[in-house]
N, C-alpha and C positions, 0 to 999 in steps of 0.2 A: 467530069467537072473541071473547068478551068478557072483559075483565079486571075484577076486583072493584074497587069504589071504596074508596079510602082516605079518611082524614079530610080534610074540605075546609078550606081556608084562609079565615078571616074577614078581609076587607080593608075597612078603613074608608073609603078614598078612591077606591073603584072608581066610575068614571063610566059612564053608559050609552053604548054605541056605541064608536067608535074614538077613541083618545086617546093621549097621550104620558105619559112619566114625569114626576113632580114632584120637587122638591128641598126640600119643606117640612120644617122641623126637627121631629123627633119630640118629643112632649110626654108628661108623666106619664099623661095620660088617653087618649093616642092610640097610634100604632104605636111600637114600640121599635126599638132598633138591633141588627141581626144582625151579629155580628163574623165575620171570616174563621175564627177559631178554632172558633166554634160552628156554622158551616155544615158540612153533610155532603153529599157527592156523592150523586146518585141511585142507588138500589139496583137491581142486576140481579136476574134470576131471577123466580120466581113465575109466575103465569098470564100476566102481561103479557110476561115474558121469553120465554115460549114462542112469541110472535109474532115474535121476532127471526129474521133470515134472513141467513146468510153467503153464500148463492148458490154453494155448492160442488157442488150437485147439481141437475140439470135438474128434478127432482121438486119443488124449492122453488117452482117457478112456481105450483103448485097452491094455495099459501098466499095468493096475491094475486088479487083480483077486479077485473075491468075495470068501471069505472063505466058504460061504454057497454052492457054486458050487463045490469047490474042496473037501470038507470034508462032503458033503451031509447033511447040516444042513438047518433049516428053514431060508428062506430069510426074514430078519427082517428090510429091508429097503423099505420105501415108495417111496423115490426118490434117485437116484444116477446118476449124469450126470456131464459132463465137458463142460464148455463154453456154457451152455444152460440156466439153471435157473439163474445163475450169470455169466456174461461175464468175461472171463479170470480166472475162478476159478472152482475147484471141489466143488460139492454140494452134501451133504448127509442129508437125513431126515429119522430118524429111527422110527420104530414102538416101542411099549413097549419092553424093552430089558435091559440087564445088563451084565457087565463084572465084576464079583465078585465071589471069590471062584470057584465053579464049574459052575456058570451061564455063558452063552454065549450070546454075542451080535453081531451086524454087524461088519464086518471087511473087508477091501480091502487092498491088499498088493502086494509087490514084494518079491521074494525069493532071498536073497543075503547072501554072506558069508564074514567072517572076521571082522576086526575092522571097525566100521562105525559110522558116525554122520548123523542122520536124522534130518533135520532142516526144519521147516515149519512156515508159518504165518497163523493163524486161527482166525475165529470169530464165537462165539456161541451166538445164541439168542433163545428166545422162539418163538413159532409160531406167537404170536401177537406182537413181538418185545420185547425189554428189555431182562432181564435175564429169563431163563426158570423158571417156577413156580413149577415144579414137582421135588422132591428130586432125586438126583443122575441122573441128565440130563447133560451129559458131552461129550465132543468131543475132539479129539486130536490124539496123536501118540502112537503106540504100537509096540513092538517087541515080537514075539511069537514063541515058539517051535512048529514046524509042527506036526500034528497028536497027539496032547497032550490033547485029550478030556477026557480020563480016569483020568489022573493026569495032570491038566492044569499047564503050566509054561509060564509065560509072564511078561513083565514089561511095564508100560505105564506112560505117562504124558498127562493129559487132563485138560480142563478148562470148566467152566460153573457153574452149581449149584450142589453142593454136599449136605452136611447137611444144608449149607447156600448158598445163591447166591454169585456170584463174587469170585470164588475160582479156584485155580489150585490144582488138585489132582495128587500126585505121588504115584505109587502103584507097588509093587512087589508081584507076585503070584507064589508060589512054591508048586508043587504037590497038587494044589487045595486049598491052604490056602493063602488068600490075606491079605497084610499088607499095608493099605492106609495111606496117610498123606495129610492133606489139608492146603493150604496156600492162604492167601487173595490177590486178584488182582482186579484192576479196570476193569469195563466192556469195551467192545470194542475189537479191535484187540490185539492178544497176540502172541508173537514169542515163539515157543517151540523147544527144542532140546532134542533128546534122543540118547545117545551114548554108544557104547560098545568098550572098549579098553582091549584087552586080555579077562580076565574073570571078568571085572569090568564094571558095568553099571552106567551111570550118567544121571539124568534128570535135565534140566535147563529151565528157562522161563524168559521172559522179557515183561513187560507191554509196550503198545504203547508209544514211546518216552521215555521209561525208560531205566534202566540198567539191564544187565543179572544178574540173581541170581541162585545159586545152590539149586535145590529143594531137591535132595537126591543123595547119593552114595550108591550102593549096591554091595556086592560080588555076583558072579553068577557062576553057573556051567552049564549054557545053552550051547547047542551044537554050532558048528561053523556056520552052515547054519540055518538061521532063516527067518521067515516071517516078513518083515519090512513094516508097513503100517499105515492106518488111521482108526479110529474107532469113532462111535457116538452111544450113547445109552441113554435111558430116562425112567423116571417114575417107579422107584423101588417100590414105595408104592403099585402099582397095582398088584404086585405079591402076596400081602396079605399073606395067609397061606403058599403059595409055597416058601416063602423066606427061609424056612428051608429044602426045598427039590429040589435041583438043577436038579435032573433027571426028575422029573415031570414038573418043570418049563421050561426045555429045550425042552420037548416033544411036546409042542404046542405053538401057538402064543397067548400070554396073551393079553386080551383086557384091555383098560384103557384110559388114557389121555396123549398120547405122546406129548411132548412139547419141541422139540429141532430142530433147524436148524443149520447145520455146513457148513461154507464156508471156503475153503482152498485156499489161494492165490497161493501157490507153495509148492512143497516138493523137497528138494535138498539133495543129498547124497554126503558125503565127507569122506575122509580118515583121521582119527586122528592118531597121533603117539606120544608116550611118551618114554623118555629114560628108559632103564631097571632099573636104580637106583631109579626111582621115584615110589612111592607107592600112587596111587590116592585114596586109602581108608584112608590114613593117612593125616590129614590136616596140620600136621607139615612138611610133606614131599612135599605135593602139596596143598598149601593154595587155598582157594576159587578163589581168583583173578587169580591165575595161571591156575587153572583148567578151568575157564571160557575162558581164552585166548586159551587154547589148545583144547577146545571142541566146540567153536563157530567160524563161518566163519569170516575172517578178514573184518572189516567194518560193520558187522551186528549189 
C-alpha cells in the first residue's frame, strides 16, 4: 500500500547525512518561528490512515510483510503473530540479531510514501520478565530504504536494553554507518513516534503516564517511498568476533542467548504538516514543545 505524497517542506539548513539540530536565530530571509498556537497535530485518516493497525484481529497480520521474505534474508524471528500470544497486540520474539552498521535483524513493515508519523505503544521485556539481560536487546520502530543491503539506510527509535537496561535508543544509519544515541526511560509501556517531514526525520518517545520528549532530529536524503515498520533484535554479545564482519554475521543464524519479547499495542500512521517557513532542524525556528505538538497525535 502506498500513500499519496503531500506538499514537501523546504528546509534551508538541511545538511547531507546524519546531523543534529541547531539553534541559529531565524532571520527575515531565513526560516521563521513556528509558535505553539500555530502548530497543528498530524492528521489521521486518508490512505495512510488505512495502514494503521490496532491488532484486535489475527487477520491484521496480513497487512505486515517480513523483510526476510521480500529481500531473501534469514528469518530471525522465533515468534511473530497478532492477537494470539498477547490478545489485542502484535508479538515478536527475535533470535540473536542486530540492526547496526551493516548488520541486519528482523523487520516487518508496510511500504508507504510521503510525509508520515508512525506512532506506536510498545513494551519490551526479557524472556523471564523484567528488562532484557543481554546487551542491545531492543524493539520499536524503523523506517528503511528498500533494497539497501549493500549500503544500508534507515532510522529507528527503539526501547529495551542497550549498553544499559531501561533505555530508548535513537539511531540513524547512512550508507552502513550507524550513529546511535541512548536515553534513559522507565520500564514498562513506552509510546514511540518516528516521523518524516520533507527530508527531516524526528524520533520522539514518552514513558507511561509521562510527557513526550524529542529523542533526536536528523536531516535525511532518504527516498520518498520507504518501508515503515517494527523491529526487534537481541544479544549483540553473541556475535563475538563477527562484530567486525557484517557480511559473515548476516550469512548465518548466530547462536547465543536471545532475551527479548516485544508487544505492540497498536501502530498508527498519520500525516504531519509544517509551514514552509519553519525549519524543524532549527530549535529556534521549531522549539521542542512545538515539534512535539506537530509530530504527535492530538490527545496522545
